[in-house]
N, C-alpha and C positions, 0 to 999 in steps of 0.2 A: 361450624366450624367448632375446631377445643380447644376446650383452656388452659393457657399454659398455669405450670404449677414446678417452682423451682424447691426444694428445699434441702436446706446446710444443717448441715451437724457436724458436730468439732469432733468427732467419737466413728472412733469405724463403724463405717453399714453393719457386715455385716456382723455386730455384737452387738445391733440394737433392735432387737425383736419387733421393738413396737413404730420404730420409720419405715420396718418394712410394709406391715400392716397397715400402716396407713396409706402408703403410695400401691400397695396392694388395694386397699380400698379405691383410690382415686383416677386410678387407672379405668378401673372395672366401672365408677358413673363418668364415664367421659371427659376424663382426663387424662393433657397429656402431663407427664410429672417425669422429674427429671432427677435424683439424689446425690448434692456434692457435699463427700465427706473424708474424712481422713484414712490414710490406708494403711493397715494394720505393719507390724515391725518384721512380720512372719511373710506376710506375703507379697511380696515386688513387685504383681502383675499392673497393671498401672488399670485399664479395663477389664475388667475379666467378665467373661461371658456367662450371664446365670437363666436362669427360668421367667428370668420375672420379664413379665413387659412392658417393663419402664426404663432408664441409663439409669445408673448408678457414673458417677466422676466421684475417681477418688482425685488427690493428692498429698503429695510427700511433705506437710508439715512441720510432722514432730521440731524439724529442731528450730525452727522460725518458733511455732511455740516457744517453747523452753525459752529462748532470749526474750522474748515479750510479758512472760510468765516473768523478769528473769528483771527488765525493764521497768511494770510495776512494781516489784518488791523491794524496789531502790529505790520508786517514787516515795512511795509510801517510809521507806528508813529513812529521805532524808527528811518529811515533814511531819513522821514522834520523834527524831531527833534534834526537832526544831523548839519544837512544841513542847518539849523537860526543860527547867528553869535548871540553871548552873550551880546548881550549890544541888539541887539532886545528883551526885558522882554515881552514886548504888547505881539508881536505876538507869541511869543512860547505857554504864556492867550492860544489869539484863537487856537493852531494847539490844545492843552491842554484842554479848551474844548467842541473842540468839537469832540473829538477821543471819549469824555467821551460822550459825547450822542449818537456817533454810536454806544458804545458799545454798552446802555442802551436800543437804538433799536435795536437791534439786539438780547438779550436772551428778548428780553421783551417778558412778557406769554400774549398767550390772547383766548383772554373771552367767552369759549365758549354757 
């Protein structure tokens, strides 16, 4: 019986050669490998047919990842904002401007 291995990658599988090389070598050493990763925005094929001996399962979670990052950024903003003393108004202004630009950068549209 072959040992099962699952690799979870938080980026594009096909752009990360390290993941593919490691999965290939594990497959050659009698492991059953499945690679889970994020689908490229340019590639709309959900589970592409490849020449690899292992399975590649892709997920469309670009929007989820962006909103998760936004939620973490918001919690960090609230934490930092409450740790700054009330008499340091200038520092609070800098923090507000920094997070405003961070949100704008996070939600900017890509030009295609």
